TORMIGU-210816 format. One record per atom (N, C-alpha, C): y, x, z; residue in three letters; atom name; residue number from 1. Coordinates in Angstrom, 2 decimals. Layout:
<atoms>
ATOM   north    east      up code site pos
ATOM       Y       X       Z  ALA   CA NUM
...
</atoms>
This chain:
<atoms>
ATOM   north    east      up code site pos
ATOM   58.16  -60.84    6.62  MET    N   1
ATOM   56.95  -60.19    7.13  MET   CA   1
ATOM   56.62  -58.97    6.27  MET    C   1
ATOM   56.02  -57.97    6.91  ILE    N   2
ATOM   55.58  -56.79    6.17  ILE   CA   2
ATOM   54.08  -56.60    6.38  ILE    C   2
ATOM   53.44  -55.96    5.44  ASN    N   3
ATOM   51.99  -55.72    5.50  ASN   CA   3
ATOM   51.71  -54.31    5.97  ASN    C   3
ATOM   50.85  -54.18    6.95  ILE    N   4
ATOM   50.45  -52.86    7.43  ILE   CA   4
ATOM   48.94  -52.85    7.61  ILE    C   4
ATOM   48.40  -51.66    7.83  GLN    N   5
ATOM   46.99  -51.53    8.18  GLN   CA   5
ATOM   46.90  -50.78    9.49  GLN    C   5
ATOM   45.94  -51.15   10.30  VAL    N   6
ATOM   45.63  -50.40   11.51  VAL   CA   6
ATOM   44.20  -49.91   11.35  VAL    C   6
ATOM   44.01  -48.60   11.54  VAL    N   7
ATOM   42.72  -47.99   11.24  VAL   CA   7
ATOM   42.19  -47.20   12.43  VAL    C   7
ATOM   40.91  -47.37   12.70  TYR    N   8
ATOM   40.23  -46.53   13.70  TYR   CA   8
ATOM   38.97  -46.02   13.03  TYR    C   8
ATOM   38.89  -44.73   12.82  ALA    N   9
ATOM   37.78  -44.17   12.06  ALA   CA   9
ATOM   36.79  -43.45   12.97  ALA    C   9
ATOM   35.54  -43.78   12.78  LEU    N  10
ATOM   34.45  -43.06   13.42  LEU   CA  10
ATOM   33.74  -42.26   12.34  LEU    C  10
ATOM   32.92  -41.27   12.73  PRO    N  11
ATOM   32.28  -40.44   11.71  PRO   CA  11
ATOM   31.50  -41.27   10.68  PRO    C  11
ATOM   30.83  -42.32   11.10  ASN    N  12
ATOM   29.98  -43.05   10.15  ASN   CA  12
ATOM   30.56  -44.39    9.71  ASN    C  12
ATOM   31.65  -44.82   10.29  ASN    N  13
ATOM   32.29  -46.04    9.78  ASN   CA  13
ATOM   33.72  -46.12   10.30  ASN    C  13
ATOM   34.51  -46.91    9.63  SER    N  14
ATOM   35.87  -47.06   10.13  SER   CA  14
ATOM   36.24  -48.53   10.13  SER    C  14
ATOM   37.06  -48.88   11.09  THR    N  15
ATOM   37.56  -50.25   11.19  THR   CA  15
ATOM   38.95  -50.25   10.60  THR    C  15
ATOM   39.16  -51.07    9.59  VAL    N  16
ATOM   40.46  -51.18    8.94  VAL   CA  16
ATOM   40.90  -52.63    9.06  VAL    C  16
ATOM   42.06  -52.83    9.67  ILE    N  17
ATOM   42.55  -54.20    9.85  ILE   CA  17
ATOM   43.87  -54.35    9.12  ILE    C  17
ATOM   43.91  -55.30    8.20  ASP    N  18
ATOM   45.17  -55.63    7.53  ASP   CA  18
ATOM   45.93  -56.60    8.42  ASP    C  18
ATOM   47.22  -56.39    8.53  CYS    N  19
ATOM   48.00  -57.15    9.49  CYS   CA  19
ATOM   49.38  -57.46    8.90  CYS    C  19
ATOM   49.88  -58.64    9.15  ASN    N  20
ATOM   51.27  -58.97    8.79  ASN   CA  20
ATOM   52.09  -58.98   10.07  ASN    C  20
ATOM   53.19  -58.26   10.08  VAL    N  21
ATOM   54.03  -58.20   11.26  VAL   CA  21
ATOM   55.49  -58.41   10.86  VAL    C  21
ATOM   56.32  -58.74   11.83  ASP    N  22
ATOM   57.75  -58.87   11.57  ASP   CA  22
ATOM   58.35  -57.50   11.30  ASP    C  22
ATOM   59.52  -57.50   10.66  GLU    N  23
ATOM   60.12  -56.22   10.27  GLU   CA  23
ATOM   60.54  -55.36   11.45  GLU    C  23
ATOM   60.87  -55.95   12.58  GLN    N  24
ATOM   61.29  -55.14   13.72  GLN   CA  24
ATOM   60.14  -54.88   14.69  GLN    C  24
ATOM   58.95  -54.67   14.15  THR    N  25
ATOM   57.76  -54.43   14.96  THR   CA  25
ATOM   57.57  -52.93   15.14  THR    C  25
ATOM   57.28  -52.51   16.37  ASN    N  26
ATOM   56.99  -51.09   16.56  ASN   CA  26
ATOM   55.48  -50.85   16.51  ASN    C  26
ATOM   55.12  -49.58   16.54  VAL    N  27
ATOM   53.72  -49.19   16.37  VAL   CA  27
ATOM   52.84  -49.84   17.45  VAL    C  27
ATOM   53.30  -49.81   18.69  LEU    N  28
ATOM   52.52  -50.39   19.79  LEU   CA  28
ATOM   52.29  -51.88   19.56  LEU    C  28
ATOM   53.34  -52.60   19.18  GLN    N  29
ATOM   53.20  -54.04   18.95  GLN   CA  29
ATOM   52.23  -54.31   17.79  GLN    C  29
ATOM   52.31  -53.48   16.76  ALA    N  30
ATOM   51.42  -53.66   15.61  ALA   CA  30
ATOM   49.97  -53.44   16.00  ALA    C  30
ATOM   49.73  -52.40   16.81  ILE    N  31
ATOM   48.36  -52.11   17.27  ILE   CA  31
ATOM   47.85  -53.28   18.11  ILE    C  31
ATOM   48.72  -53.77   19.00  THR    N  32
ATOM   48.35  -54.89   19.86  THR   CA  32
ATOM   48.02  -56.12   19.02  THR    C  32
ATOM   48.89  -56.42   18.05  LYS    N  33
ATOM   48.69  -57.60   17.22  LYS   CA  33
ATOM   47.40  -57.51   16.40  LYS    C  33
ATOM   47.05  -56.32   15.96  SER    N  34
ATOM   45.85  -56.15   15.13  SER   CA  34
ATOM   44.57  -56.44   15.92  SER    C  34
ATOM   44.66  -56.32   17.25  ASN    N  35
ATOM   43.53  -56.56   18.15  ASN   CA  35
ATOM   42.45  -55.48   18.00  ASN    C  35
ATOM   42.81  -54.35   17.41  ILE    N  36
ATOM   41.82  -53.30   17.14  ILE   CA  36
ATOM   41.25  -52.70   18.43  ILE    C  36
ATOM   42.04  -52.67   19.50  LEU    N  37
ATOM   41.58  -52.08   20.76  LEU   CA  37
ATOM   40.40  -52.88   21.31  LEU    C  37
ATOM   40.50  -54.20   21.22  THR    N  38
ATOM   39.42  -55.07   21.68  THR   CA  38
ATOM   38.23  -54.99   20.75  THR    C  38
ATOM   38.50  -55.05   19.45  ILE    N  39
ATOM   37.42  -55.02   18.46  ILE   CA  39
ATOM   36.59  -53.74   18.60  ILE    C  39
ATOM   37.27  -52.61   18.75  CYS    N  40
ATOM   36.56  -51.32   18.82  CYS   CA  40
ATOM   36.25  -50.90   20.26  CYS    C  40
ATOM   36.70  -51.70   21.22  GLN    N  41
ATOM   36.49  -51.40   22.64  GLN   CA  41
ATOM   36.99  -50.02   22.99  GLN    C  41
ATOM   38.26  -49.77   22.69  ILE    N  42
ATOM   38.86  -48.47   23.00  ILE   CA  42
ATOM   40.13  -48.68   23.81  ILE    C  42
ATOM   40.56  -47.60   24.45  LYS    N  43
ATOM   41.80  -47.63   25.23  LYS   CA  43
ATOM   42.85  -46.82   24.49  LYS    C  43
ATOM   44.02  -47.38   24.38  LEU    N  44
ATOM   45.07  -46.73   23.61  LEU   CA  44
ATOM   45.47  -45.38   24.20  LEU    C  44
ATOM   45.50  -45.29   25.53  ASP    N  45
ATOM   45.99  -44.06   26.15  ASP   CA  45
ATOM   45.03  -42.88   25.97  ASP    C  45
ATOM   43.85  -43.13   25.41  GLU    N  46
ATOM   42.91  -42.03   25.16  GLU   CA  46
ATOM   42.98  -41.55   23.71  GLU    C  46
ATOM   43.92  -42.09   22.94  HIS    N  47
ATOM   43.98  -41.78   21.52  HIS   CA  47
ATOM   45.35  -41.29   21.09  HIS    C  47
ATOM   45.35  -40.47   20.06  LEU    N  48
ATOM   46.59  -40.07   19.42  LEU   CA  48
ATOM   46.83  -41.06   18.29  LEU    C  48
ATOM   48.10  -41.29   18.00  ILE    N  49
ATOM   48.46  -42.27   16.98  ILE   CA  49
ATOM   49.24  -41.59   15.88  ILE    C  49
ATOM   49.00  -42.00   14.65  GLY    N  50
ATOM   49.76  -41.46   13.53  GLY   CA  50
ATOM   49.92  -42.50   12.44  GLY    C  50
ATOM   50.81  -42.20   11.52  ILE    N  51
ATOM   50.97  -43.02   10.33  ILE   CA  51
ATOM   50.71  -42.09    9.15  ILE    C  51
ATOM   49.71  -42.41    8.37  TYR    N  52
ATOM   49.30  -41.55    7.24  TYR   CA  52
ATOM   49.11  -40.10    7.66  TYR    C  52
ATOM   48.41  -39.89    8.76  GLY    N  53
ATOM   48.07  -38.53    9.17  GLY   CA  53
ATOM   49.19  -37.78    9.85  GLY    C  53
ATOM   50.32  -38.40   10.08  LYS    N  54
ATOM   51.45  -37.74   10.73  LYS   CA  54
ATOM   51.67  -38.39   12.09  LYS    C  54
ATOM   51.64  -37.60   13.15  ARG    N  55
ATOM   51.79  -38.14   14.51  ARG   CA  55
ATOM   53.07  -38.95   14.64  ARG    C  55
ATOM   53.00  -40.03   15.39  CYS    N  56
ATOM   54.18  -40.88   15.57  CYS   CA  56
ATOM   54.25  -41.39   17.01  CYS    C  56
ATOM   55.39  -41.93   17.36  ASN    N  57
ATOM   55.57  -42.52   18.69  ASN   CA  57
ATOM   55.25  -44.00   18.64  ASN    C  57
ATOM   54.84  -44.54   19.79  LEU    N  58
ATOM   54.49  -45.96   19.86  LEU   CA  58
ATOM   55.70  -46.86   19.64  LEU    C  58
ATOM   56.90  -46.32   19.89  ASN    N  59
ATOM   58.09  -47.16   19.76  ASN   CA  59
ATOM   58.75  -47.05   18.39  ASN    C  59
ATOM   58.13  -46.28   17.47  GLU    N  60
ATOM   58.64  -46.20   16.10  GLU   CA  60
ATOM   58.42  -47.53   15.41  GLU    C  60
ATOM   59.38  -47.94   14.59  LEU    N  61
ATOM   59.22  -49.18   13.83  LEU   CA  61
ATOM   58.32  -48.94   12.62  LEU    C  61
ATOM   57.46  -49.92   12.35  VAL    N  62
ATOM   56.58  -49.78   11.19  VAL   CA  62
ATOM   57.32  -50.23    9.94  VAL    C  62
ATOM   56.90  -49.68    8.81  LYS    N  63
ATOM   57.48  -50.05    7.53  LYS   CA  63
ATOM   56.40  -50.70    6.68  LYS    C  63
ATOM   56.82  -51.47    5.70  ASN    N  64
ATOM   55.86  -52.14    4.83  ASN   CA  64
ATOM   54.90  -51.12    4.21  ASN    C  64
ATOM   53.60  -51.43    4.28  GLY    N  65
ATOM   52.61  -50.54    3.69  GLY   CA  65
ATOM   52.14  -49.43    4.61  GLY    C  65
ATOM   52.69  -49.32    5.81  ASP    N  66
ATOM   52.26  -48.26    6.73  ASP   CA  66
ATOM   50.79  -48.43    7.09  ASP    C  66
ATOM   50.15  -47.29    7.30  ARG    N  67
ATOM   48.77  -47.28    7.75  ARG   CA  67
ATOM   48.78  -46.57    9.10  ARG    C  67
ATOM   48.64  -47.34   10.15  ILE    N  68
ATOM   48.64  -46.78   11.51  ILE   CA  68
ATOM   47.23  -46.32   11.82  ILE    C  68
ATOM   47.10  -45.07   12.22  GLU    N  69
ATOM   45.77  -44.51   12.46  GLU   CA  69
ATOM   45.62  -44.12   13.93  GLU    C  69
ATOM   44.52  -44.52   14.51  LEU    N  70
ATOM   44.19  -44.13   15.87  LEU   CA  70
ATOM   43.18  -43.00   15.77  LEU    C  70
ATOM   43.53  -41.87   16.35  TYR    N  71
ATOM   42.66  -40.70   16.26  TYR   CA  71
ATOM   41.84  -40.56   17.52  TYR    C  71
ATOM   40.57  -40.31   17.32  ARG    N  72
ATOM   39.71  -40.09   18.47  ARG   CA  72
ATOM   40.11  -38.79   19.15  ARG    C  72
ATOM   40.03  -38.78   20.48  PRO    N  73
ATOM   40.34  -37.52   21.16  PRO   CA  73
ATOM   39.28  -36.49   20.79  PRO    C  73
ATOM   39.69  -35.25   20.66  LEU    N  74
ATOM   38.71  -34.20   20.39  LEU   CA  74
ATOM   37.83  -34.06   21.61  LEU    C  74
ATOM   36.54  -34.04   21.39  ILE    N  75
ATOM   35.62  -33.95   22.52  ILE   CA  75
ATOM   35.81  -32.59   23.21  ILE    C  75
ATOM   35.84  -31.54   22.42  ASN    N  76
ATOM   36.05  -30.20   22.98  ASN   CA  76
ATOM   37.36  -29.63   22.44  ASN    C  76
ATOM   38.42  -29.99   23.08  ASP    N  77
ATOM   39.72  -29.48   22.67  ASP   CA  77
ATOM   39.79  -28.00   23.02  ASP    C  77
ATOM   40.00  -27.12   22.05  PRO    N  78
ATOM   40.00  -25.68   22.33  PRO   CA  78
ATOM   40.97  -25.29   23.44  PRO    C  78
ATOM   42.14  -25.89   23.48  LYS    N  79
ATOM   43.11  -25.55   24.54  LYS   CA  79
ATOM   42.55  -25.95   25.90  LYS    C  79
ATOM   41.94  -27.12   25.95  GLU    N  80
ATOM   41.40  -27.62   27.21  GLU   CA  80
ATOM   40.27  -26.71   27.69  GLU    C  80
ATOM   39.44  -26.26   26.78  ILE    N  81
ATOM   38.32  -25.37   27.14  ILE   CA  81
ATOM   38.88  -24.06   27.72  ILE    C  81
ATOM   39.88  -23.50   27.04  ARG    N  82
ATOM   40.49  -22.26   27.55  ARG   CA  82
ATOM   41.11  -22.47   28.92  ARG    C  82
ATOM   41.77  -23.62   29.09  ARG    N  83
ATOM   42.41  -23.92   30.36  ARG   CA  83
ATOM   41.37  -24.00   31.48  ARG    C  83
ATOM   40.25  -24.66   31.19  LYS    N  84
ATOM   39.20  -24.79   32.20  LYS   CA  84
ATOM   38.63  -23.42   32.55  LYS    C  84
ATOM   38.40  -22.60   31.54  LYS    N  85
ATOM   37.86  -21.26   31.79  LYS   CA  85
ATOM   38.83  -20.46   32.64  LYS    C  85
ATOM   40.11  -20.54   32.31  ALA    N  86
ATOM   41.14  -19.80   33.05  ALA   CA  86
ATOM   41.17  -20.28   34.51  ALA    C  86
ATOM   41.04  -21.58   34.71  THR    N  87
ATOM   41.07  -22.13   36.07  THR   CA  87
ATOM   39.86  -21.66   36.85  THR    C  87
ATOM   38.70  -21.64   36.19  GLN    N  88
ATOM   37.49  -21.21   36.88  GLN   CA  88
ATOM   37.60  -19.76   37.30  GLN    C  88
ATOM   38.15  -18.91   36.44  LYS    N  89
ATOM   38.29  -17.50   36.76  LYS   CA  89
ATOM   39.17  -17.31   38.00  LYS    C  89
ATOM   40.23  -18.11   38.07  ASN    N  90
ATOM   41.16  -17.95   39.18  ASN   CA  90
ATOM   40.56  -18.37   40.51  ASN    C  90
ATOM   39.53  -19.17   40.48  HIS    N  91
ATOM   38.95  -19.66   41.73  HIS   CA  91
ATOM   37.86  -18.76   42.27  HIS    C  91
ATOM   37.47  -17.75   41.50  HIS    N  92
ATOM   36.36  -16.89   41.96  HIS   CA  92
ATOM   36.86  -15.78   42.87  HIS    C  92
</atoms>
């Protein structure tokens, strides 16, 4: 077994869950096992995932000591705002 952490941080508090998983566990399985989605009432597909601040894929295998981080979606993503403005201009 290996020890990992799954973290979901909000501006005023963060949920950190210590978890033991098998060595051939991927990021998605680790997140599922930690139960953080239920605890924080969040949906995985609305979040970016990383390990120690570096974006990762859900099918990457976790290593001992990894800290899996769930990032909140940016409320006002600059690219999204520009895209919306561009779309609105084209419709006028």
